[in-house]
N, C-alpha and C positions, 0 to 999 in steps of 0.2 A: 255722429261724428267721431272718427277714429281717436282713441284715447292715446296719449303720449306713451311711449315705451318706458319702462321702469329704468331708472338710471343707475340700477345695481350693475356693476361691471366686475367681472372676474375672469381669470384666465379659464378657457375653455367653456364659458358660460355664454350660450347663444339665446336671443330672445326671438320668438316666432309669432308672427301675427296669426290667430286662429279667427279666420272670417266668419265660421259659422257659430262661434260662440262668442265672438267679437271681444276676445281677450287676447292679452300676451302671455304665451307659455315660456317657461325657461327651459332649456336642454342643456345637459352636459355633454359636450361633444369632444371626442378623443379621435386624432388623426395619426396614421402611421403609414410607413412606407413597406410594402411587400414586394420586394425585387424592384422593378422599374413601375409599379402599380402604386398609387396612393390610396388608401382605404380610410374609412371613418365609422364610427358609430355614435349615435345619440341616443341618449336616455332622457325622457321627459321627466321633470321634477314636478311632483303634484304637490305644489306648495298651497294652493287654495288660498291665495292673496295674502299669506302670512310671512312676512319677510324673516321673521326669526325661524320659521320652519323651513324656509328656503335656504338659509345660511346652515341649517343643520344637514340637510339634504345634499347641499353642494359639497360640504365637507366629506361626507360619507362616500360621494360619488369620487373624489379626488383619492380617496383611500382605498377605492375599489370594494367598499364595504355594502354597497346597495345590493338588494335581493337580485336584482336584473343582472348585476355584475358577477354573480357567484357561477362559477364553472362547474359543469356536471362532474360529480366525484366518480373517477373510474378506479380508484385503488391500484393505480399503476406503479411498478418500480421506478419508472421515471419520475412520476410525481413525488414519490417518497424520497428520492436521491435529491431531487432540486430543493425539496423543502428542508431535508436535513443540511444541505450545503450552504443555504441561506439563512439558517437559524444560528443566530450569534449567541443564543442563550442556552438551547437544550441541544442543539446539534454540533455543527462543525465548530462553533465558537466555545464549546464546553471542553474541548480536547486540546492538546497542546498542537501547535502548527505542524511539527514532525509527525505526529499520531495521524492528523487529517490528511497530510499528504500521503502517508502509506496507505489510505483507503481510497486514493484517487484511482489507481488503476483497476482493482477490483470493481469499483463502482462503475467506471467506464465501461468494463467488460459487460457488467449486467445491462447497462443502458443500450449497449450495442446489440446484444443478443436477445434481451427480454424486457426492454424498456417499456414497450406498449402491453405487456402481460399484466392481467390482473393479480395482484399479490396472493388474493384468496385463492387462486388455482394452483398455488406452488405447493407440491407435495414432498414429502420428506426423501422420497426414493428418487426424486428428482435432483435434490441437493447432494444426495449421496453420490448418484451417478456422476456429478460434475466433479466432486472430489475425487473419485476414482480415477478419473481422467487425469488428474494433477498428482497421483501418487508418486511419480519422479521426481516432483518438485514439492516437497513436504511443507516448506515455508510459505511457498504461494497458496497451496491448499489451505494451510492453517488461516492465513489472512482472507482468504476468499470466504471460508466458513465464518469467521468473526464478523466480517462485513455484511453477511446476509442475516446473521443473528441481531447485529447492531441495528440494522435498518428496520428489521421487523419489530424490535422493541420500541424503536422511536415511533413507528406508525401506530403501535398499541397505546402508548402512553401519551405521547405529545399530539398525535393527530386524530387520536380517537377513531381509529379504523376499526371496522368489525372484522377482526382477523382472529383465527384460531390459534392452536398451539405452534409455537415456533419451530419450523421445520428444520432449522439448523442447530437446535438445541443439542450440546453435546460435540458438536462437529468444530466447534471454535478452536478446539485444542487437537484438531486432526495431525496425527503423527503416524510414521511409518510403524508397522507392526513390530519391526525390531529396531534396535539401536544401530546407529550409522556403524559400518564395519570400516576399520582402518585399512588402508590400501596394503596390498601384498607388495613385496619386493619387485616381482616381475611386472606389475602394472606402474610402479614408480619408474622402473627401468625403460619402459615403453614410452615415457614422456619425452625422451629424447627425439622421438619421430612424431609427436603430437603437434597440432597447428600452435603457432606461436603463442596467441592469446590463452590457450590452454596451459602451455608450458609456463607462461609468465604468472599466470593465476595459481597455479600449484605452487610455484615457488614463494609467492606471496603468503599463500595460506599456511604452508609447512614452516616457512621461516618465521612468521609472526605470530601464529597459533590463534588468529582472529577467525571469526566467521566468515565464511566466502564473501558475503555481500559487503563487509568491511574490508577485507583485504583487496578485493577487486576495485574498490573505490579510492584506493591510496594515491596520495599525491607524492610527487618527488620531494617536496620540501618537508614530508614527514621523516625523511631519512636525512640524520645529520652525522655522517661518520660512523662511529660504531654504536650509535643511539638511534633509535626510532620512536616515533609517537604513534601508539596504537589507539583503537576506540573501543571501549567496551560498550557497545550499543544497548545492552540491557540496562546498565546503569547511566547511561547517556553521559559518559565522561572520557577523558583522553588520559592515557598513561604513557609515561616515558620510560622505555625498557630497552634492554641491551639488544642489539642486532647480531644474531649469529654471522661469522665469518662466511658461511655457506651463502647466506643471502647477500652479504655485502658483495662477493664475488659475482653473484648472478646479476645484480643490479648493475653493475659495471659493464656488462656485456649486453644489456638491454638498451635498445634504441629510444631515444627521447623524441616524442613527436607532439607533446603537450604538457599541461601542468600535472596530468597524472600519468601513473606507470602504464597503465591500460588505458590509453586515450581514444576517445571517440573523434574528438577534434582539439582544437587548442585548449579549450576551457572545460570540456566535460569528459567524464570517464566513460568507458564502455559500461552498458548496463550490466546486472547480474544475469537476466534473461538471455542476453546475447551470448555471453560467454558459456553459460550453461547449456545452452542449445548446441554450440559448437563443441562442447564436451561431450554431450550425449552421442553426436554424430560419430566422434572419434573412438568413444567407448564402444560403439556398435561394431566398429571395424576390428575391435580385438576378439570378438566372439561371446558367446554366452557366458564364459567363466567371469567375465568383467561386468555383467549386468548388475550384481549387487552393490556396486560400489558407487559413490556419488561424491562430489565435490567435498561435502562436509566431512566425509570420511578421512580427507587429508588434515583436517584439525585434529581428529582423533588419532591419526598417525603421529603428529607432533607430540601428543600426550605420551603415547607408547615408547616413542624414542627419547623423551626425556626421562621417562621412567627407566628404560634400559641403561641409560647413562648414569643410574645412580641418583636422580634429582629426587628431593623430597617432595611430598604433596603440597606443602606451602610454596615451595620454589617454582613447582608447575603451576600453580594457581596465579603466582606473580607473573609469569609469562602468557598463560592463556586467558585468564579471568575466568576459568571454569569454577564451578561449585566443588566443593569437597567431595560429595557424593558422587558427582560425575567423573572426577579425576580417579577416585578409587574404582570406580566401575572400569575404566579404561586401563588402569594400571594392571588389571588381570590379563590384559592382551599382551602385556610386555613379555618379551621371550625368556622362557623359562630356563633356557640354555644359558642366557647371560646373567640372569639373576640368580642362578644356582652357583656360579663360579666362587664367588667369596665364601659362602658357608661350607662348601665342599673343601676349598684350599684350607679353611680353618681345621678341619678334621686331620688334614695331612695325608 
């Protein structure tokens, strides 16, 4: 006579009659949809008639911890990124939300191009080649190197993956071989014929003394008459500083198409990469002599102009937020002709 089915009922727990052994066997069943098809997977729980063991096996199955549920470890970049993003203790949850957001683009790039690649096959020369391709965008290259290093260390320490030496070690601080060059006068004059987004971005960078990314993302409400609110993204703070008359005049001529001075739509600003791409195309039209100059050089130009105007280092720091060392470095590029006027006049 067929015995009664056990009365243990739980979500995803199914009982099946085993005619050969004449017993009821418990199965953990998961159902999901793949497009228009419904798929399922069942795992038999070897409980041996022990209800306590059944409960233990069931909860392991619910948590995906049964041996039968373990996925083969491929050590891919995609698996590492997904693990880091979902780890609220040692991964994405360990860093500030803004920092986690800054890793999104480089991680998406890695997933798109090398998601299925075994991390163990990543060589240092591969990372170096990828960074070399980004040499015109040093900030992007730096973040990309940092991202690779971050993921590699995470896989080693938290996932216990059998990886070797970090192929991005030392590349997280990838910088151009030379300091950014302040733009020469002829290139600044050429801005009059540049695409609108390049002209607007240049005015914002020179006028505010901010890093290009912060300047490009500025909103209209950050300008209030002769005052403006700028962002020190390294210190993650906002500062209220004087808005130069040249920038005030330029702002009056700019068309308002959204909340931001450089608007993508009503709510969002144009991205740095979008503006930088347009800038590079325009720079290419100026010939080879323009190739050494990047958007960041406009910030350095702001320092040089302030130094030429007789501004003290402390005053320059108040405007641009630069370190004393950096201000001193770029002060050397101030025009000797202008700086020499006062001491020469004293001699009579």
